[in-house]
C-alpha positions in Angstrom: -136.1 82.4 39.9 -137.0 81.4 43.3 -136.1 78.5 45.0 -137.1 76.5 47.9 -133.7 75.9 49.5 -131.7 78.0 52.3 -128.0 78.1 53.2 -127.4 78.5 56.2 -127.0 82.2 56.5 -130.3 82.6 54.5 -132.5 80.9 57.2 -130.8 83.0 59.9 -132.0 85.6 58.0 -135.3 84.2 57.7 -135.3 82.7 61.4 -133.7 86.3 62.4 -131.6 84.2 64.7 -127.8 83.6 65.3 -125.8 81.0 63.3 -125.1 79.4 66.8 -128.9 79.4 67.6 -129.8 77.4 64.1 -126.8 75.4 64.7 -128.2 74.3 68.1 -131.3 73.3 66.0 -129.6 71.9 63.6 -127.0 69.1 66.3 -130.5 68.3 68.0 -132.7 67.8 65.4 -135.2 70.3 66.0 -134.8 71.7 62.4 -135.5 69.7 59.4 -132.4 70.4 57.0 -129.7 68.3 54.7 -126.2 68.0 53.4 -125.3 69.3 49.9 -121.3 68.4 50.1 -120.2 70.0 53.7 -122.6 72.2 53.9 -125.9 72.4 55.5 -129.3 73.1 53.5 -133.1 73.8 54.5 -135.8 73.3 52.7 -137.6 76.2 52.9 -141.6 74.8 53.0 -140.2 71.9 55.8 -139.0 75.1 57.5 -142.5 76.4 57.3 -144.3 73.2 58.2 -141.8 72.7 61.5 -143.3 76.6 63.0 -146.7 75.8 62.2 -146.4 72.5 63.5 -144.5 74.4 66.7 -147.4 76.8 66.8 -149.8 74.1 66.6 -148.5 72.1 69.7 -148.0 75.6 72.0 -151.5 76.2 70.9 -152.8 73.2 72.0 -150.6 73.2 75.8 -152.0 77.0 76.3 -155.8 75.0 75.8 -154.9 71.8 77.8 -153.9 74.8 80.7 -156.7 76.6 80.5 -158.7 73.8 80.9 -156.9 72.5 84.0 -157.2 75.9 85.6 -161.1 76.9 84.8 -161.8 73.3 86.8 -159.7 74.1 90.0 
């Protein structure tokens, strides 16, 4: 059975980050999470959407930066 819910350990493995980095992302409200009892959980589909959103935003910023350089 495959589940869409990741534990903190699974999230760290999926994103290839340390627990400290994951906790900072949660504390700053950067990554979507929820608590199950006292433990953090992450819906993989929402984490994937968060990654996609960040990629789109970086791409848009790069395009704007390139367009402003091209005008000068």
